[in-house]
PAZAPA-4460 file (N, C-alpha, C; in steps of 0.05 Angstrom, whole numbers, plus 32768, in hexadecimal, padded with zeros to 4 digits):
% residues 88
    n_x    n_y    n_z   ca_x   ca_y   ca_z    c_x    c_y    c_z   seq   type   mol
   8011   7FE9   8000   8000   8000   8000   8012   8019   8000     1      M     A
   8007   802F   7FF7   8017   8048   7FF5   801B   8055   8010     2      G     A
   8021   806F   800E   8026   807E   8027   800D   8080   8037     3      E     A
   8010   8083   8051   7FFA   8086   8064   7FEC   80A1   805F     4      K     A
   7FD2   80A1   805E   7FC3   80B9   805B   7FC4   80CA   8074     5      L     A
   7FC4   80E5   8070   7FC2   80F8   8086   7FAB   810B   8081     6      T     A
   7FA6   811D   8093   7F91   8130   8091   7F95   8141   8077     7      Y     A
   7FAD   8144   806E   7FB2   8154   8056   7FA7   8148   803C     8      K     A
   7FA0   812E   803D   7F95   8120   8026   7F76   8124   8024     9      D     A
   7F6B   8133   8037   7F4E   8137   8038   7F47   8154   8038    10      F     A
   7F2D   815A   8033   7F23   8176   8034   7F0A   8177   8045    11      E     A
   7F05   818D   8052   7EEB   8191   8060   7ED5   8191   804B    12      I     A
   7EC0   8183   8050   7EAA   8180   803E   7EAB   8167   802D    13      G     A
   7EC2   815A   802C   7EC6   8141   801D   7EB5   812B   8029    14      Q     A
   7EAA   8119   8018   7E9A   8103   8021   7EAC   80EA   8023    15      K     A
   7EAA   80DC   803A   7EB9   80C3   803E   7EA6   80AE   8048    16      V     A
   7EAD   8095   8045   7E9C   807F   804E   7EAA   8070   8064    17      I     A
   7E9C   806A   8079   7EA7   805B   808F   7EA8   803E   8088    18      L     A
   7EC1   8034   8084   7EC5   8018   807C   7ECF   8007   8093    19      T     A
   7EDA   8013   80A8   7EE5   8004   80BE   7EFF   7FF7   80B7    20      G     A
   7F07   7FE3   80C6   7F20   7FD6   80C2   7F1C   7FB9   80B8    21      T     A
   7F03   7FB1   80B7   7EFD   7F95   80AE   7EFB   7F82   80C6    22      G     A
   7EFF   7F8D   80DE   7EFD   7F7D   80F6   7EE0   7F76   80FC    23      S     A
   7EDB   7F5E   8106   7EBF   7F57   810E   7EB4   7F6A   8124    24      P     A
   7EC5   7F75   8134   7EBC   7F87   8149   7EB5   7FA3   813F    25      Q     A
   7EBC   7FAA   8127   7EB7   7FC5   811C   7E9B   7FCE   811F    26      D     A
   7E88   7FBD   8117   7E6C   7FC6   8117   7E63   7FCE   8133    27      K     A
   7E69   7FBE   8147   7E61   7FC5   8162   7E70   7FDE   816C    28      E     A
   7E89   7FE0   8166   7E99   7FF7   816F   7E8E   8011   8164    29      Y     A
   7E88   8011   814A   7E7E   8029   813D   7E62   802F   8146    30      F     A
   7E51   801B   814A   7E36   801F   8154   7E37   802D   8170    31      Y     A
   7E49   8024   8181   7E4B   8030   819C   7E55   804D   819C    32      N     A
   7E61   8056   8186   7E6A   8072   8185   7E5A   8082   8170    33      I     A
   7E42   8077   8169   7E2F   8085   8157   7E3A   8089   813B    34      Y     A
   7E45   8073   8130   7E4D   8073   8114   7E42   805A   8107    35      L     A
   7E3E   805A   80ED   7E33   8043   80DF   7E46   803B   80C8    36      T     A
   7E4E   8021   80C9   7E60   8017   80B4   7E51   8019   8099    37      L     A
   7E60   8022   8085   7E55   8025   806A   7E47   803F   8065    38      G     A
   7E44   804F   8079   7E36   8069   8077   7E4A   807F   806D    39      K     A
   7E3F   8091   805E   7E4F   80A8   8054   7E4F   80BE   8069    40      E     A
   7E66   80C9   806E   7E69   80E0   8081   7E78   80F6   8073    41      Y     A
   7E72   810E   807C   7E7F   8126   8071   7E95   8130   8085    42      E     A
   7EAC   8136   807A   7EC2   8140   808B   7EBA   815D   8093    43      I     A
   7EBA   8162   80AD   7EB2   817C   80B8   7ECA   818C   80C2    44      T     A
   7EE1   817F   80C7   7EF8   818E   80D1   7F11   817D   80CC    45      D     A
   7F27   818B   80CA   7F42   817F   80C8   7F54   818F   80DA    46      L     A
   7F67   8182   80E7   7F78   8190   80FA   7F94   8184   80F9    47      D     A
   7FA8   8195   80F6   7FC4   818B   80F4   7FCD   817E   810E    48      F     A
   7FBF   8183   8124   7FC5   8175   813D   7FBF   8157   813C    49      H     A
   7FAC   8151   812A   7FA3   8135   8127   7FA9   812D   810A    50      F     A
   7FC2   8128   8104   7FCA   8123   80E9   7FBF   810A   80DC    51      H     A
   7FB6   80F7   80ED   7FAB   80DE   80E2   7F8D   80DB   80E7    52      D     A
   7F80   80F2   80EB   7F63   80F1   80F1   7F54   8106   80E0    53      K     A
   7F3A   8100   80DD   7F28   8113   80D0   7F10   8116   80E3    54      I     A
   7F03   812D   80E2   7EEB   8132   80F3   7ED2   812F   80E2    55      C     A
   7EC0   811E   80EC   7EA7   811A   80DF   7E90   811D   80F4    56      I     A
   7E78   8122   80EA   7E61   8125   80FC   7E55   8109   80FF    57      K     A
   7E53   80FF   8118   7E48   80E5   811E   7E2A   80E5   811A    58      R     A
   7E1E   80CD   811B   7E01   80CA   8118   7DF1   80D9   812D    59      D     A
   7DFD   80DE   8144   7DEF   80ED   8159   7DF3   810B   8156    60      N     A
   7E00   8114   8140   7E03   8130   813B   7E1C   813D   8146    61      G     A
   7E2B   812E   8157   7E43   8139   8163   7E5C   8132   8152    62      K     A
   7E6F   8144   8151   7E87   8140   8141   7E9B   812F   8151    63      G     A
   7EAC   8121   8142   7EC1   8110   814E   7ED8   810E   813A    64      V     A
   7EF0   810F   8144   7F08   8109   8134   7F0C   80EB   8134    65      F     A
   7F0D   80E0   811C   7F11   80C3   8119   7F29   80BD   8109    66      M     A
   7F35   80A6   810E   7F4D   809E   80FF   7F46   809A   80E1    67      D     A
   7F57   80A5   80D0   7F53   80A3   80B3   7F50   8086   80A9    68      I     A
   7F5D   8074   80B7   7F5E   8058   80AD   7F42   804B   80AC    69      K     A
   7F2E   8057   80BA   7F13   804C   80BA   7F03   8055   80A2    70      Y     A
   7F0D   8067   8091   7EFE   8073   807C   7F0A   806F   8061    71      F     A
   7EF9   806F   804C   7F02   806E   8031   7EF5   8086   8022    72      E     A
   7F03   8090   800F   7EF8   80A5   7FFE   7EE1   8099   7FEF    73      N     A
   7ECC   80A8   7FEB   7EB3   809E   7FDE   7EBA   8093   7FC2    74      K     A
   7ECB   809F   7FB3   7ED2   8096   7F98   7EE1   807B   7F99    75      S     A
   7EF1   8077   7FAD   7F00   805E   7FB0   7EED   8047   7FB6    76      V     A
   7ED9   804C   7FC7   7EC5   8037   7FCD   7EB5   8031   7FB4    77      V     A
   7EAE   8045   7FA5   7E9E   8041   7F8C   7EAE   8030   7F79    78      R     A
   7EC8   8036   7F75   7ED9   8026   7F63   7EDB   8009   7F6C    79      E     A
   7EDE   8004   7F87   7EE0   7FE9   7F91   7EC6   7FDA   7F8C    80      K     A
   7EAF   7FE7   7F8F   7E96   7FDA   7F8A   7E92   7FD3   7F6D    81      N     A
   7E9B   7FE5   7F5B   7E99   7FE0   7F3E   7EAB   7FC8   7F37    82      I     A
   7EC4   7FC8   7F41   7ED6   7FB2   7F3C   7ECA   7F97   7F46    83      D     A
   7EBE   7F98   7F5D   7EB2   7F7F   7F68   7E9B   7F76   7F56    84      K     A
   7E8A   7F88   7F4D   7E74   7F80   7F3C   7E7E   7F75   7F21    85      L     A
   7E93   7F80   7F16   7E9D   7F77   7EFD   7EAA   7F5B   7EFF    86      L     A
   7EB4   7F54   7F17   7EC0   7F3A   7F1B   7EAC   7F24   7F1F    87      K     A
   7E94   7F2B   7F28   7E7E   7F17   7F2D   7E72   7F0E   7F13    88      D     A
***
């Protein structure tokens, strides 16, 4: 895989999709902090103090800085879904 993403690779207002890490515990973990796997979230803030995090608004309306590794760019997810459909 390429270089690790940082807050500089994102923009406020950008749409990202919560994909998690693939762990079986992801669904329960995100549910407990008011996030939904597979849901689209909008980036509401970026901060150089948190170089590996983006801020999104949770399902309960409150913002939270989350690790970038849990998210995929909307276009990347779309491409993966198209590739998967073409292979089937």
